[in-house]
N, C-alpha and C positions, 0 to 999 in steps of 0.2 A: 616573183615568185614563180616556180616552173607551172607550166600549163599541166592538165589533168593527164594529157597523153605523155608528157616527159616524165612526170611522177610515175606513171605505170611502167614507162621502159626503163626508167632508173631502178626501181624495185625490182622488176624482172631480172636486169642485168646484175644487181646487187647480189640475188640469190642464185646467179649463174643458170638462169632457166632459159632454154630456147623457145622461140614461138611454137614450135612443133609439140613441145612438151605441154604447153599451155592450151593449144588446141586439142590435145590428147584428153586434158582433165576437165576443160570447161565445155567442150562440144561446141566452141564458137569457132566459126570459119576463120582461116588464116588470113585472108584477106580483110575480114572485119576487124581482127587484131591489130593488123597493120595500120589501117584507117583510123583506129582508136589512138594509136601511138603517135599518129603523124597529125590528129587533130582534124581529120578530114571527114565530116560527119555528113557529107552530101551522098555516101555510099548507102546510108540507111533510109529505109522507107518512111520511118515514125520515129519520134523523139522516145517513145517507150522502150524502143529495141536499144537505142544508146544508153538510156540509164540502166536497163536490164544488163547488158552487157559489160558495162563500167563497173556496176555493183558486183557481178560475179568475178570479173577480173581483179578488182580491188580486194573482196574477201579472200581469193586464193591467196594474193600477195601479203596478206594480212596487213592492208592499210586502214586507216580510220575512213570507212565507206561514207559516213555521214558528211564529213567535210569535203571529200572528193565529189560526192554528188551535188553539194551545196556549190561548189566552185564549178562543176560541169554545168549547172543551171544558168550561172551567171555568164560561162563562157558562150553559152549557146544562144542566149539572149544578146550579148554583144556582138556576136558574129553575124547575127541576122538570120541565121539558119533555122531558128525556131521561133515561133510565135510567143512573144513577151507574156501572154497571159498564161502560158504554160510553165513559165519559171517560177521558182519558190518566190513568195512575196512576204513582206513583213507583216504580222498579225496585228490588228487593232483591238480596242477593247470590246467592240461587238463581236468579233471571231473568237475571242476568249470567252465570252458569256455564252455564246451559242455552243461552244465546245462544254462548257459546264452542264449547259442544259441537256446536251445529247447524252451526258453519262446516266442519267435517271432510267430507271427500268420501266417498262411498259406497266408494270403493276402498280408503281407509284404514281405514274401518269393517270391510269384509268381511276385510281383512287381519287386523285385531286379533281378531275372532270366530273366524277359521281358526287363528290362533296360540293363542288360548285353549282352542280345542277340542283342538288337538293336545297342549297342555300337559296337558290334564285326561286324555287318554287314556293318555298317559305315566305320569302319577302314578297312575292306577287300575292299570295294569298292574304298576307296581313294588310297589304295596300288595298286590296279589293275589299276586305272586311271592314276596315275603317272607313272606307268612301262610302259603302252602303249601310253602315251603322247608323250614322248620323243623318242619312236622308229620309224624308216622306215617302212611304211607300206609295200614296196616291197623288204625288206631284206630278207625275207625267200622265196621268190619266184626264182625259177630256171630260166635258160636262156630259155627254151623251153615254159614256161608259160607266159612271157611276152615278147612281141615282139614290138619292135619300129615301128611306121607306116612307110610304104614305103616311103611316100612324107612328108618330116618333115615340108614343109611349109604349109601343110593343116591343122595343129593343133597348138595349143600354145605350147610353150616349158614349161616344168615342172620346177617348182622354185627350186633352188639351195638347197641342203641338208643343215641343220643347223648343 
């Protein structure tokens, strides 16, 4: 399979276009176009420029830009001219799940956060209520804090503990 540069050059020559015409339309310098066609990516200061120039050039020549850019990524990694982390990678199940989660709107997200918060408050309230409902209110009081009245006949008796 021909390289990206060879595909670009062959498409340009098939359309009988000169480099100066491509320079005029794309506004990409001539030395950069020659470097792209020769596969010499050391001329460029960053991979983003290589990808952008190849995208513009391939779009002008009416080539399949997605396929060209994918092949370019593999060529850059295999040549050692670009950090492998910048190359396209295969997606995993986690990547697909995170992409689907990113498609939710903020309104739906905030509604879900609000509903979760309300549910947690209701659950905590119920747990506290059920814990203190069955407890003896005088259980934690010491002898010095609660004194039985001196005359037991003056007050009503306490109900028996459950």
